[in-house]
C-alpha positions in Angstrom: 113.9 240.1 96.2 115.3 243.4 94.7 112.6 246.5 95.0 110.9 248.1 92.2 113.1 250.4 91.3 115.3 247.9 89.0 118.2 247.6 91.3 119.0 245.4 94.7 117.1 246.9 98.2 118.0 250.6 98.1 121.0 250.6 96.7 120.3 252.8 93.8 119.6 255.7 96.1 121.7 255.2 99.1 124.1 258.1 99.5 128.2 257.5 99.5 130.1 255.7 102.4 132.0 259.2 102.8 131.1 262.9 102.1 132.5 264.6 99.3 131.9 268.1 97.8 128.8 268.4 96.0 130.0 268.7 92.3 128.0 270.4 89.5 125.1 268.5 88.6 126.4 266.9 85.0 129.5 265.5 86.6 127.9 264.4 89.4 129.3 260.7 89.5 127.0 257.5 90.6 127.6 256.0 94.2 125.6 252.4 92.7 128.0 249.8 93.3 126.1 246.0 92.4 127.8 243.2 93.4 124.5 241.1 93.6 121.2 241.2 92.1 119.0 238.8 94.9 119.9 240.1 98.7 116.8 238.1 100.4 116.4 241.3 102.7 112.5 241.8 101.1 111.3 238.9 101.8 109.4 240.1 104.4 107.5 242.4 103.0 109.4 245.6 103.5 112.4 247.8 102.0 114.7 250.0 102.7 114.7 253.9 102.4 118.1 256.0 101.3 118.3 256.7 104.9 118.5 252.8 105.5 115.1 252.8 107.2 112.9 250.1 106.9 109.3 250.3 105.4 106.4 248.2 103.8 106.4 247.5 100.2 103.0 249.4 99.9 104.5 252.6 101.7 103.0 255.3 99.6 107.1 256.4 98.9 108.0 253.3 97.6 104.6 253.4 95.4 106.0 256.5 93.8 109.5 255.6 93.1 108.3 252.9 91.5 105.9 254.4 89.3 108.6 256.7 88.4 110.7 253.5 87.7 107.8 252.2 85.1 107.4 255.9 83.2 111.4 255.6 82.8 110.8 252.0 81.5 107.7 253.0 79.1 110.1 256.2 77.7 112.4 253.4 77.2 110.6 251.5 75.2 109.8 254.4 73.5 113.4 255.4 72.7 114.2 251.6 71.3 111.3 250.9 69.2 109.9 254.6 68.3 113.0 256.1 67.0 112.9 259.4 67.9 114.3 261.8 65.6 117.6 263.6 67.6 116.0 266.7 69.4 113.3 264.4 70.7 115.8 261.6 71.7 118.0 264.1 73.3 114.8 265.5 75.5 113.6 261.7 76.3 116.9 260.8 77.5 117.3 263.7 79.6 114.4 262.6 80.9 115.2 259.5 81.8 117.8 260.3 84.1 115.6 263.1 85.8 112.9 260.5 86.8 115.9 258.6 88.8 116.9 262.0 90.0 113.1 261.9 91.0 113.2 258.2 92.3 116.0 258.8 94.4 114.5 262.1 96.0 111.2 260.6 96.9 113.0 257.7 98.7 115.6 260.0 101.2 113.1 261.8 103.9 113.5 265.3 104.2 115.6 266.0 107.4 117.1 269.2 108.4 120.8 268.8 108.4 121.5 265.7 106.6 124.6 264.1 106.8 125.3 263.9 103.1 123.5 266.5 100.8 121.3 264.2 99.2 120.2 264.1 95.2 116.6 266.5 94.9 114.7 267.5 92.1 115.2 271.4 92.5 113.1 274.2 90.7 115.5 274.3 87.4 114.6 270.8 86.7 110.9 272.0 86.2 112.1 275.1 84.9 113.6 273.1 81.7 110.4 271.0 81.3 108.8 274.4 80.9 111.0 275.7 78.5 110.9 272.4 76.4 107.1 272.5 76.6 107.1 276.3 75.3 109.9 275.2 72.4 107.9 272.3 70.8 104.7 273.4 71.7 105.3 276.9 69.1 105.2 275.1 66.1 101.7 272.9 66.5 98.4 274.1 65.7 96.3 274.8 68.2 93.9 271.8 69.2 90.2 272.0 68.7 89.5 268.9 70.2 91.0 266.1 72.6 93.4 263.8 70.8 93.3 259.9 70.4 96.3 257.6 71.3 97.8 256.8 68.1 98.9 257.8 65.1 103.1 256.7 64.6 104.5 254.0 66.7 106.9 256.9 68.8 103.8 259.0 69.5 101.7 256.2 70.7 104.3 255.4 73.2 104.8 258.5 73.9 101.3 258.6 74.8 101.9 255.4 76.5 105.2 256.8 78.7 102.1 259.8 79.9 99.7 258.1 81.0 102.1 256.2 83.1 103.8 259.6 84.4 100.5 260.9 85.5 100.2 258.1 87.4 103.5 258.8 89.3 102.4 261.7 89.9 99.3 260.8 91.6 101.7 258.5 93.4 103.8 261.2 94.5 100.9 263.3 95.6 99.7 260.3 97.9 103.2 260.5 99.0 102.9 264.1 100.2 99.8 263.5 101.9 101.0 260.4 104.0 104.4 262.3 105.0 104.2 266.0 104.5 106.9 266.6 107.0 109.6 264.8 105.5 108.2 264.7 101.5 109.3 267.0 99.0 106.8 268.9 96.9 109.6 268.8 93.4 109.1 265.5 92.2 105.2 265.9 92.1 105.5 269.4 90.2 108.0 267.4 87.8 105.9 264.9 87.1 103.3 267.2 86.5 104.9 269.2 83.7 106.4 266.1 82.2 103.1 264.7 81.3 102.1 267.6 79.7 105.3 267.8 77.7 104.8 264.2 76.6 101.7 265.4 75.6 103.0 268.2 73.3 105.7 265.6 72.4 103.3 263.3 70.8 101.8 265.9 68.6 105.3 266.6 67.4 106.1 262.9 66.3 102.7 262.9 64.5 104.1 264.6 61.5 100.7 263.6 59.7 98.5 265.5 61.8 96.1 264.8 65.4 94.5 262.0 65.7 91.3 263.3 66.8 88.5 262.3 68.9 85.1 262.2 67.5 82.1 262.7 70.3 79.9 259.5 69.5 82.5 258.0 67.0 79.9 258.5 64.6 77.6 255.3 65.9 74.3 255.5 65.7 72.7 256.1 69.1 
């Protein structure tokens, strides 16, 4: 069966068969060529990482990039059903691409001298998220309470995506803990900043104001 990345076993994250010069990131070409969706190679409970090594489907690295895939799907629902305004939509589309990059990174063990240059999350990915956080947060009022998920459909959907991203971050750190010598920490850091950005965007997309937590909810005690 296919793996959790929504593609046949490992194909989405494997490196090309022939070496090539590393192009600028916006012009990077996909090496994905799908001819059949089911493969049966995972019927023994294993799957392949991008370096073709076979691991259990409960391996921490697989769980981490599967959670990135789920986060990406949650953002896809937000885009499709939430009708975000163009500035937010552009950011979400970039993030969806980044999450595939994060999955590729997590599925590719770090080695000293790789045969082909692997796709990695780098510090500029994180810097871009922090820049967006500052830009979108600049027009928001300070918070005096925690926020309840809700308000507009797009805000509620972004809150859902935010919680999935938080889980993906925890999974990424679990992968780092399990394989500290060959797992980059930058995908985990990226996911941390991404959850912050999605929280900010959920506020941006609630133009009538935040849905605030009321301790006790007004219920009699």
